[in-house]
N, C-alpha and C positions, 0 to 999 in steps of 0.2 A: 849671478848678479842675475838681474834686473836687463829682462827682451824690451824695444819699444817698437815699435814697425807704425807706418805710414798708413795712411786708409784713405786714397780718393776723394775726389769730391764735383764728379759733375755735373757740369750747369749748364740756365742758357743766360744771353746776356741781361736776363728783370731778376732771377740771384745776387747774379754776380753783384748789383747793385744796395741789399740788401744782407748780405751775411757777414759776418763777423768769422775769420779764424784767427786769432791771436798767434798760432803758429805755423804758419801757413810760409813755404819755404819755399816752391816752386809753382808758377799759372802754368801751365801750356792749353796756348791755342793750337786747335784743331782746325778751323779757318777765326778770318778774322770777321770783326764784327764791319755787317757795311749795310747805310738806311737807304729808302727808294727815294732816291730824286723825281724824277718825271716819270709820268709815264706817258708815249709816244700814242699818235691818234689813230695809229693802229693795233696802241693792249701791246706794245709790250715794253716794259719794266726797264726803266734807265737806274743804277745803284749808282752810289758814292763811299768814300771811303768814311766808317762814324766813327769817330777821335776820340769822344767822347765815351764813347760804351769800348773802346780800347781801354781809356785810365782809367774806367772804374775800374775791368778786368783785372785790373796789373793793379792794381790798389789794394788787393786782395794777399797779399806779397807782397814782403821787406817791410812790416808797421813798425809805428815807431822809433826808426831807428839801427830797425834789425833790419838781415841781406835779404833778398831774395832775389832770387834768379823765375826773368820769366825766357821760353822757350816757344817760337810764330814759327809754325806750316806754313808757305807763305807760295800758293798753284798757281795764280791769275793776277794779270795784271792790274784791279781793281786791288790784292796783297797788297803789288809792291807800288801802287799810288799811295796805300798807309803806310809804309817803307817810308817815304820819301818825304810824307807829311810829317812825321815820328823824328826826321833825321834834324829838324827844323828847333827839336825841342832839347835842352841842355840833359840831355840822359846819356850814361854811357853805353851805347850799342857796337854789339860786334853781329857781324853776320856773316856767315856759314853755306856757303852756295853748296849746294849737294846735286848729285846730276846722276846718271845712268851709264854705265862705263862696263 
């Protein structure tokens, strides 16, 4: 029989906006997108969730009515804030917390 395999594509936010992979069934976010909100007087950078970049990343899968999945590794409060924003949208979101044991 014919064997098929899937090759991973690693990309940045920039490429996520222009790349088109018709058969993409899975997107894995090792970090959630964020953008600079402000820089304080002492030079500290304050970031906020970047919902637009997140939606562009996820838009690579499940296109044109096809099934697709997204896995997010959420590791800090900023990432949790993005998840809270996403819960307001009509997406089928499921969360599983993985803790050290």
